[in-house]
Every structure is written in structure tokens, then in C-alpha cells.
C-alpha positions in Angstrom: 0.7 0.2 0.0 1.3 3.5 -0.4 0.2 7.0 1.7 0.0 10.3 1.4 1.1 10.5 5.0 4.8 10.7 4.3 5.0 6.4 4.9 6.4 4.6 1.9 5.3 1.0 0.0 4.0 -1.8 2.3 5.6 -4.4 0.7 5.7 -8.3 0.8 8.7 -9.2 -0.9 11.7 -9.1 1.2 11.3 -6.1 4.1 7.9 -6.0 6.0 7.9 -2.5 4.8 10.0 0.3 4.0 9.8 2.6 6.8 8.8 6.3 6.8 10.8 8.3 4.5 12.0 10.7 6.5 14.5 9.1 9.6 13.1 6.1 11.4 14.0 3.7 14.1 15.3 1.1 11.9 16.2 0.1 8.6 14.3 -2.5 7.3 15.5 -2.9 4.1 19.6 -3.3 5.5 19.4 -6.5 5.7 22.0 -9.0 4.2 20.4 -12.3 2.4 24.6 -13.8 2.9 23.2 -13.8 7.2 21.9 -15.6 9.3 20.0 -12.4 10.1 16.4 -12.8 9.5 13.6 -10.7 8.2 12.9 -7.5 10.9 9.2 -7.9 12.5 8.9 -11.9 11.0 9.1 -13.2 14.8 6.8 -15.4 16.7 5.6 -15.2 21.0 6.1 -17.4 23.0 2.9 -18.8 24.5 2.9 -17.8 28.1 0.0 -19.6 30.2 -3.0 -19.2 28.0 -1.8 -16.2 25.5 -2.2 -17.2 22.5 -5.4 -14.9 22.1 -3.3 -11.7 22.8 -1.0 -13.0 20.9 -2.9 -13.4 17.5 -3.4 -9.4 18.4 -0.3 -8.2 19.0 1.2 -10.2 15.9 -1.5 -7.7 13.8 -0.5 -4.7 15.9 2.7 -5.1 15.4 2.2 -5.4 11.6 -0.3 -1.8 11.0 3.1 -0.3 9.4 1.5 3.0 10.8 1.5 2.2 14.6 4.7 0.4 14.9 6.3 3.4 13.7 4.5 5.1 15.9 5.9 3.0 18.7 9.2 2.2 16.8 10.3 5.9 16.3 9.4 7.0 19.6 6.4 9.8 19.2 3.9 7.7 21.0 6.2 9.5 23.9 4.8 12.7 23.1 1.6 11.2 23.9 2.1 9.7 27.3 0.2 10.9 30.2 2.1 10.2 33.0 -0.1 12.1 35.8 -3.2 10.5 35.5 -4.2 9.3 38.3 -6.7 6.4 37.1 -4.6 5.4 34.1 -1.2 3.6 34.6 1.2 6.2 33.8 2.5 5.4 30.6 3.7 1.4 31.2 1.1 0.3 29.1 2.8 1.9 26.1 6.1 1.7 27.1 6.1 -2.3 27.9 4.6 -2.4 23.9 6.9 0.1 22.8 9.7 -2.1 24.5 8.1 -5.2 22.3 7.8 -3.9 18.9 11.4 -3.0 19.3 12.6 -6.1 20.1 10.1 -8.1 17.7 11.3 -5.5 14.9 15.2 -5.4 15.9 15.8 -8.6 13.3 17.3 -11.2 15.6 14.6 -14.0 14.3 14.3 -15.4 18.1 10.8 -15.9 19.6 10.1 -12.6 22.1 8.0 -13.4 24.7 5.0 -10.5 26.3 6.2 -11.3 29.8 5.8 -7.2 30.6 2.4 -7.0 29.0 1.1 -10.4 30.7 0.0 -8.8 34.2 
């Protein structure tokens, strides 16, 4: 897909997507096919008991390009309301950001979403 909002096209070929056209947290096209690195974003999530449905939702969210870019480039930090006494001080957003960064680091190893399972 192509959007007029500064995102480049979504590609199901060699890379998951080509990030934003401006600077980005990760170089999604920068892995070498000759190395042991895997495609960023293509990782499994460990099942932590009864978390298979949560893991499915996390995989869907992680592959929503604008949302993933929002968390990878740190923009979410500008929108966290830490003073709301009824909220969680931004902990959920921070833990989701950490999970997305793990998933998109290019390591290729399964990730355990432990901090999201309270």
C-alpha cells in the first residue's frame, strides 16, 4: 500500500515495509540475505500459559505499519499522560514499545511478551 502521509509502500517481498520516508528507528531493508539475520518483524511470540489470543492480537498490531512506526521512532513518548491518577502512568505504552522494538530488531528469535501479561 502507499499513503500520502509520508509512508512508503508496503512490500510482502524481501522486507516487511520500508519505514517512513524520513528518518526511522530501524533500517528495514538493511539486512543481508547472506547473513544469519532474519527479516525484521517476522518473529514468533512465546505462549505464556493462556496467551495465544493475546499473541495473535499483538502480531496484528505489530504489522500495522503506522502504529509500529509510531512506537519504533519514539513518537508515543510525546503523548503519554503520566499524571492521570486513574491511568497506569504510561507503563502499557512503554512495555508495548519495548516489545515492538524487540520484534523488529531483526534478531529472528521468538520474543516473550512477559511485561504485557500482568
